[in-house]
Every structure is written in C-alpha cells, then in structure tokens.
C-alpha positions as CSV (number, residue, x, y, z in Angstrom):
1,X,-8.9,-23.2,1.1
2,X,-5.2,-24.6,1.7
3,X,-2.2,-22.7,3.1
4,X,1.4,-24.1,3.5
5,X,3.6,-23.7,6.2
6,X,7.2,-23.3,5.0
7,X,10.9,-24.2,6.5
8,X,11.0,-20.9,9.0
9,X,7.2,-21.2,10.1
10,X,5.8,-18.7,7.7
11,X,2.7,-19.3,6.1
12,X,1.0,-17.4,3.3
13,X,-3.0,-16.7,4.1
14,X,-4.9,-17.4,0.8
15,X,-5.9,-14.3,-1.0
16,X,-9.6,-15.4,-1.0
17,X,-9.7,-15.8,2.8
18,X,-7.8,-12.1,3.1
19,X,-10.6,-10.5,1.0
20,X,-13.4,-12.3,3.0
21,X,-11.9,-11.1,6.3
22,X,-10.9,-7.8,5.2
23,X,-7.2,-8.2,6.3
24,X,-4.8,-6.2,4.0
25,X,-1.1,-5.2,4.1
26,X,0.1,-3.6,7.2
27,X,-3.0,-5.0,9.5
28,X,-1.9,-6.4,13.1
29,X,-3.3,-9.8,13.8
30,X,-3.9,-11.4,17.1
31,X,-3.1,-15.2,16.8
32,X,-4.8,-17.6,19.2
33,X,-4.4,-21.4,19.7
34,X,-7.9,-23.1,20.0
35,X,-7.3,-26.6,20.5
36,X,-4.7,-28.9,18.5
37,X,-4.1,-27.8,15.0
38,X,-6.6,-25.1,15.3
39,X,-5.7,-21.2,15.2
40,X,-7.9,-18.3,15.2
41,X,-6.6,-14.8,13.6
42,X,-8.1,-11.7,14.7
43,X,-7.3,-8.2,13.1
44,X,-6.3,-6.0,16.1
45,X,-6.3,-2.9,14.2
46,X,-5.9,-1.3,10.6
47,X,-2.8,0.7,9.9
48,X,-3.5,4.6,9.5
49,X,-3.3,6.1,6.1
50,X,0.0,7.8,5.4
51,X,0.3,11.5,5.4
52,X,0.3,13.0,1.7
53,X,4.1,14.2,0.8
54,X,4.2,17.9,0.2
55,X,5.6,18.5,-3.3
56,X,7.5,21.5,-4.3
57,X,7.8,22.4,-8.0
58,X,11.3,23.8,-8.7
59,X,12.4,25.8,-11.7
60,X,15.3,23.5,-13.1
61,X,17.9,24.5,-15.4
62,X,18.9,22.1,-18.3
63,X,17.9,20.9,-21.6
64,X,16.0,17.9,-20.5
65,X,12.5,18.1,-19.8
66,X,10.6,16.8,-16.7
67,X,7.2,16.2,-18.7
68,X,7.0,16.6,-22.4
69,X,3.6,17.3,-24.1
70,X,4.9,18.9,-27.1
71,X,5.2,22.3,-25.7
72,X,6.3,23.9,-22.3
73,X,4.0,22.7,-19.0
74,X,3.3,25.7,-16.9
75,X,3.3,25.6,-13.0
76,X,-0.3,25.8,-12.9
77,X,-0.7,22.5,-15.1
78,X,1.9,20.9,-12.9
79,X,-0.3,22.1,-9.5
80,X,-3.2,20.7,-11.1
81,X,-2.0,17.3,-12.3
82,X,-0.5,16.6,-8.9
83,X,-3.8,17.6,-7.2
84,X,-5.6,14.7,-8.9
85,X,-3.3,12.2,-6.8
86,X,-4.7,11.0,-3.3
C-alpha cells in the first residue's frame, strides 16, 4: 500500500489499511516515530456512539404533506417508522 504526503503535511491512510487496522472516522491515533522514515500509528480510543435525538411529531397546518403514501399517515404509523431507525 502506498500513501502520499501532501503540501500541508496531510496524508490519506489507504482504505484497505484502515479497514484491516479497524480505524474509523473520529478515532484518535497516537503517532510515534520509530527510526528514520518510520511512523507507528496506534488507535487510542474509539468515539462513543452519539445519543439518539428525541423526535417530536407535531400536528402541522397546511396543504403540503410531510409524507405521502396516498392517504393520511397516522401518528402511530410515523412512530413505528421512526422506531426502525437506530
């Protein structure tokens, strides 16, 4: 695998290397210099999962549908659909 260092010292770690090392977006890495031209990246922590955002269903006035399935959507149908999301 090959990575290029860009003009501001930034580098892209190849996707295959990140996948094999289990590195993902938001991970904190420690960088250690091991001799000339050798760097060691160590993942320190993994980010904590974000808390789910509370959702409110509001009765809305107007003619534009929020969701359209050919008929009016009930509150229970909306809540059931939102419950499927993580």
